[in-house]
N, C-alpha and C positions, 0 to 999 in steps of 0.2 A: 219842092222844099227850097227855101232861100237861105243859104247858109249865112249870109250877112244879116238877115233878120233874127236868124237863131242867135247869132252872137249879140245882137242888139237887144234882145228879149232878156239875155242873162246880164246885161250891163247894169251894175249897182248904181250908176249915176244917171240912168235914164230917168227924166222927169215923169211925173204921175200923168201929165196931159199926153205924153208920148206913149206911155204904157196903154192909156185908153185907145189910142189911135192904133197901136199894134194889136191889140186885142180884137179890134174890129176887123183885121185882115188876116188874123192868125190861122195857119193850118196846123196839122197835128204836132209837126216838129216844132214850130214856133210856140204853140201852146204848152208843149212839154216844158220848154225853157221858162216861159212866163209863170207857169204854176210853181217853179222853184223860187221865185222871188220872195224875199222875206218882206217887202214893203207892200205887198198886194193889199188893197182895202177889200172889205167884205163885199162891197159892190162890185169891184173888179173881178174878185173870185167867182161870183155868181154869174157875171157877164161871160167870163172865160168858160166856165162849165156849161153855160147854155150854148155857146158856140161850138166847143169841141168837147164831147162827153169824155174822152180819154182823160183829158186834163182835169175834169171833175172828179175822176177816181183818185187821182193823186192828191188833189186838193181836199178830198174827203179823209183820206188817210192822214193827212198832216193836220186835221182839225180846223181847216179854213172854212168848211161848210157845215151848216147844221140841217136838221130835218126840215126846217121851215123853208130852206133854200132850194129844195129838190122835189121834183115831180117824178115819183117812181114809175109812171107809165112812160113817160117821154125819156127818162133818164135812168133806166133800171140798173146799168153798171154802177153809177154813182150811188144808188139807193143801196145796192149790195155792199158797196164799200162801207158806207155808214153803218149798215147792219153788222158788218164785220167788225167794226170799231165799237159796237155796242151803243151807237147813237142814233139808230133808226127806229122807226115805229113798228111796234107788233103787227099792226095792220098790213105794212108792207110785206112782212113775211108771209102773211097768210095769201096776200095778192101774188106774190112771186113764186109760192108753192105750186100755183096753178098755171105758171107760165108755160107756154107751148115750147119754148126753147129750153132743151135739156141743159144747155151750158149754163142758164140762169138757175135752174133749179140745183144744179150741181155746185155753183157757187154759194148759194143759199145754204146748202147742206154743210158747208164748212164754217158757217157763221156761229158764234158762241151764244148762248143764252136764248135759243129759239123757244118760242112758246110750245108747250107740250103737245097741242094739236097739230102744230106746224111739223114738229119732229116726228110724229106718228105717221102724218101724210107722207113725209119724205121717206120713212122706212117702208112704206107700201108702194114706193113709186115704181112704175112699170120699167124704168130703165136702171139696170144694175149699177150703172156709173154713179147715179144719184145716191143710191142706198150705200155703196162703198164709200163714197165721199162722207155721207153722214156717219158711217162707222168709224172713219179715220179720226174724226174730230169730236164724236159724241161724248156726253157726260157718262160717268160710270154706269148708270142703271140702263141707259139706251144701249151702250156697247156691250154690256153683259147680255141683254136680250138678243142683240144681232150676232152674237158668237155662235148661235145655233141656226143661223140663216141657212137655207139649202143651197145658196151660191157660195162656192169657194172663194170667189174674189172679195165678197163681203167679209168672210172670215179672216182673210189676209189683211184686210184694212183694220179690223178689230185688233188683230195681232200687233200692228203697228201703233195703236193708239196707246199713249202712256197713261190715260185716264181709266183704261180698262182694268177692273179689279184683278188682283194678282192670282186668286184662285181660278178665275177665268182664263187667264193667259196660261196658267199651268194646264188646265183642261185642253186648250188649244194644242198644247205641246204633245200631251199624252193621248188625247182623243177620248179619255174617260169621262163618261156623263153626257157626250154630246152625239146627236145623231150624224151619221155620215152625210157629207156634202153630196147633193145630186147633180149639180152643174157646175161648169167653169167657163170661162171665156172660149176656150178651145172648143169644147164639145156644143157650145151654143152655136157655133158657126160651121163646124166640120164633122164628117162621119168619123167615128173613132174605130180602131186606133189612128192617131194623126200626130205627126211632128211637123211643127212649122219650119220650113227651110230658111236658113239665114240670108239666102240669096232670093227670097221671094220678090218677084217682079210686079205683084199686083199693087196699084197705086193706091187703092182703097183699104188695104189691108193693114191694121194696126197691132196685130198679134207680135208679140216679142219674138226675135230670133230663138229657135230652139224650144218654143212653147209646145207642150205635148199633153195628150190625154189618151189613156188607153182604157178609160172608164173609171180610173182612180183619181183623175184630175191631178197627176203627179207633179206637173211643173208647178202648179199654183199651190199645192200642198207644200212642196219644197220652199217656195217664196213665203208662205205663211210661217213656216218653221224658222226660216232665216229672220223674218221680222220679229217674231216672239223672242228669239235668242239675243236680238239686237235691243230688245225693248227693256230699259232698266227696271220696269216694274214686274217683269216675270221673275218669280222667285228662283234664287240661284240653285236650289236643291232640284228644281224641274229641269234644269238645263245643263248641269254639270256633267252628266252622263254623255252628252254630245261630244266631249273632248275626244272620244274614241269613234266617232260616227265616220263612215265611209266617204261622206261628202266634205271635201275640203272647204267649200264655202260655208257650210254650217259649223265646222270646226273654227273657222276663222272668226265667224260672228262672236265667239266667245272670248277671243283673245283680248279684247279691250275692256271687258267687264270688270268693273272695280270691286264686285262682291264675289268673285271667283274663288271656290275654296282651293286651298293649297295644293291638294292631290290632283286637281283638274289642271292647275297651273304647271305642276310638275310633268304630266302627260303632254301637255301642249308645247312645253319646252323642248321636246324631242320630236315634234312634227316635222315631216320632211319639207313643208312649205316654209322657205325662208321669210316671205312677206308676213306669214301668220306669226312666226317667232319674233319678228321685228315689232309687231303690234303688241305682242305679249311683253316683250322687253320694256316697252314704254309704260306698261300697265302699273300704277303704284300698288296694286294688289299683291304683287310677288314679293317674296321675302328675301332677306339679305343672302341666304345661301343660293337661291335661284338667281339673284342679281349677279353674284360673282361667278356662277356657272356660265351664265349667259355673256359674261365679259370676255369668255374665251371662245365665244362662238366663231366659226369660220367665215361666216357671212358678214361683210361690212354693214349691210342694212341692219342687221340685228344689233351689232354693237352701236350703230348710230342711233337707233331706237332707244337703247339702253341709256345712251347719254341724255336723252330727253325725258327720262324717267325723274319725276320730282323727288323720289327718295333714293337715288343713287348716291352711295357715300362717295366723299370727295376723293378718298384714295383710289376708287375704282375709276371715277371720272378722270382723274389724272392720268391713269394708265390708258384709258380709252382715248384721251387726247393725243397720246403718242403714237397710237396704232391706227386711228380712224379719222377720215376726213369728215369733220362735224359741219363746217361751213361757218359763215358769219351771221350767227343767230344768237340770241340770249337764251341760254338754257335755263329751265325752271330752277334747277339746283342751284345755279350760278345767282340767279335773281333772289333767291331766299337765303343766301349765304350770310352768317352773321358777321359782325364787325371783326371778330377774332379771325374767322375763316378768310375774310377779304384780306386781312394782313397776311395770313399764310399763302393765299394765292398769289399775291402781288410779288412774293419773294421766291415763287417756284422758278427752278432752273430752267424749266420748259417754256419755251415761247409760246407754244400751243395753249398751255393753260393760262399763261398771263393775256393772250389773245381773247380767250373765253371771257375773263373778267372785264376786259376793256370793252365788251359789248354793253355793259351796264351804263346807264345814264343818270345814276343817282350816287356815284361815288364821292366820298369825302375828297376835299380839295387836294389833300396830300397824296392820296392814292392816285387821283386823276393826273397830278402833276408828274408823278414818278412814271406812269405809262406813257405819258406824252414825251418823255425822253428816253424811252426804252430804245436799245440798240437794234431791236429787231423792227423792220418796217411793217410786218403784218399787225404787230401789237399797235403801233402807232397808228396805222390805218383804221384800225377798230376803234381807237379812242378819239380819233381826229374830230368827230362831230359831237363830242361830249360838251354839254353846255358849261360855260364858265372859263373855257380856254381863252387867254388874252390873244390880242393880235401878234404880239411878240412870239408867243409860244407857237401860233399858227405859222408864222413866217419861218420860225426856226425848224419846225418839223418839215416844211417844204424844202428849205434849204438843204437839210440833211437827207431826205429821202426822195424828193423830187416827184416824179409822176406816179409813184407807188401809193402817195398819200394825199395828193392835191385834191382829188374830187371829194374825199371825206372832209378835208379841210374847208373846202368851198361850201360844203353843207352844214357847217357848224352854225347854229343859230345866233351865235355872237360874233361871227365874221363882220368886219367893219367894211364899208365901202372901199377903203383904200385897199385893204387885203385882197377884195375881190377884184380890183383893178389889176393888182399884182398877178392874179391867177390867170387873167385873160391875156396878160403879156408872155405867158410861158410859150416857148418855141421849142419844138413844133406844138401846136395847141392841143390841150387834152379834152377830147369831145365830151366825155363824160363830166369833166369839171365845168365845161361851158353851160352844160344843161343844168348843173346845180346853181351857177351863177344866175342863169336867165330866170330862174324861179325864186331866187333868194330875196326876202323882203328888202334887204339892205343894198341891193344891186344899185349902182349908180347909172346915170344916162350913158356916159362913156363905155361902161362895161356892158350895158345892153346893146348898144350899137355894135359893139365887137361880136356879141352872140348872135346877132342877125346874119352873120356870114356862115354859120352853121345850120345846115339843113333841120337837124334835129332839135337844136336849141332855139331855132327861129321862132316856132309857135309859142313857146313859153315867154320868149322876150316880147313877142308882139302884144301879149296881153298884160305886161307888167305896167303898173301905173306910173313908173319913174320914166318911162320912155317919152322923149318930146312930143307934144301933141301933133306936130306936122308930120313927124315920122309915122305916128298911128294912122293918120289920115291917108298917107301914101301907101300904107300896107293894106288898106281896104281893096286895093286892086291887084294884090299879090296873086300871082298864078297858083300858089298853093291854097286851096280853100280853107285848110286848117289856120294858117297863118292869117288869112283875111278875116276868119271868123273870130279868131282871138282878138285882133284888132278892134273889131266891132264891139266886143265885150269889154274892151279896156275902158276904165272909168275915166281915163284922160283924154278920151275922145271928145273933141269940141262939140258942143250944142248944135252948131251949124251943120255939122257933118251927120249927127244924128237925124237932124229934119231931112236932110237931103236922102239919107238911106231910105226913110219911110216914103219918101216921094217917088222913088225909082220904082219902075214896073218889075214884078217878080220874075226871076229867071230860074226855070226848073233845073236844078243841078242835083248831082248826088252827094250826100254828106259822107266824108271819109270817116273811118273809125278813129278814136282818139289815140294820140301817140302814147 
C-alpha cells in the first residue's frame, strides 16, 4: 500500500485523467479512497469495481453501480451489496442461494425482499449460520415459522429480529406453544455437559467464552431471552416479570425499555447493580416520584444517567448539577428547554447549571452574549464555540480566561483569520488550540505554518488548502506518513506534483491509524 497514492486518491482536485491512471494501478487501499470520490463517473466506477471487488461493494452501497454493471459470478460480493440495497436481480438471489461458499449464502440471507423460493431454500440450508442469519432479518411470516426451529441459535436470532410478531416473541420468552429446541452450537461440537473455557487455546474454536450446554442449551437460551427482552417488539407484559430474575444481565435488559410498567421500574430502582440503575434512571418511562428517588442514589453513575433523562424536571437537574460531574455534553432536557426556561437557567446562581445551558448552539443572541462574559471560566469555555460570537468577544474571553478557553474559541466557526493568528501566538503554545486552528476553514497560511511545528496539529495543517503549494509539496517527503498522506490529499497540491506521484514506483509501507 502506497500512502501517497491513498492521499492522492482522496484529493478533490485530482483531474479526471489522473483518476483514470490511478484506477489502473489501484490496490485495495487506494481503491477504497477512490471509491469515496464524489466525482467518479459511471465508467470510472465500473472500471474500479472490476479491478478491486472490495471497492465495488462500497460503490454499490452508495448507488454508484447498477445491476447492468455487475457480473454476479465474477463479482459475488458486489452482487450481494446490490441485493442488500434492493437493486439486484431476483435471479442473482437464486444463483447465490446455491453458492458453495457459506459466507455468500449467509450474506444473501440478510438481504431484504428475497423471493419466497430463495427464502425457503435458505431456511432449509444445511449450515445453521445461514438459517440464523435469515431469521435475524426475515419478514414476519418467515420469522414466525423459524421460531419453532430445532436449533436454539436460530431461535436466538428470531428473538433479536424486530419484525418478529409480538405473540411469537412472547412465546419465545415463556416457551408456551413451542417445541423444545434439540440442538445448539455447543452440543453440535462437544459432548455434554460442557462449558467452554474463557482461556480456550484452540485456534479454530469460535464458541463464546462461558458457552455451555448440559442438554438444555442453557447459554443459548439465556442469550435468546436477553435478545427478546431487548427487542422493543416483545410485549411489555411478557417481560415485566424478569425484573426479579436471578440473572443480572436479563434484569439489565429491561432497564432501558420505554414501555416498562411502573411496578417493574420500581423493583429495578432497588437493584443492587448500579449500572442497571443508571440505565433505568435515563429511561423516560420512569415517573416523577421515581426520578426524585433516584436523584438521591449514592452512585454517581445513576445520578449522571438521570441527568440524561429527557423528562427530568429542571429543579432536579439543577440539584444534580451541584452534586454530580455531568461533563461537557448537551443534555436532552437542556436541549428541549423552552424560552422561559432558558431565561431561568441563564440566571442560575450555579455555574454548573449555566455551563449546561452554554452547551446549546441555538441560543438567542442575548443569552449567548451573557454567557460569553460569565465570570466562570467553565461557562465561557462551554459557550466559546457558539456560532455568532464576534472576533472582539472571542478576544475578550481569551484575554480574561486564557488557556482555559482558548481551544474552544479557536473552534468557533466564526473565528477570523486574524483571531486564529492571535491564538497561535499564545506562549506557551496550547496544543489543543493548535489542532483546532489547523483544521479551521478560516486558518491563514501564517497560522498553518505555525501549526506544522506541533506533531499532533501537523497532519491537519498538511491537508489544509490554505497552506502554500510549495510547502505542501515539501511535506510529501515528511517522515510521518500521516502528514505526507494528508499533503497528497491537499487540493492545493500542484498538478505537476500529482503527475510525479503517479510516476513513482510503489513503495510497500504500512498505513498508520488516523489521528
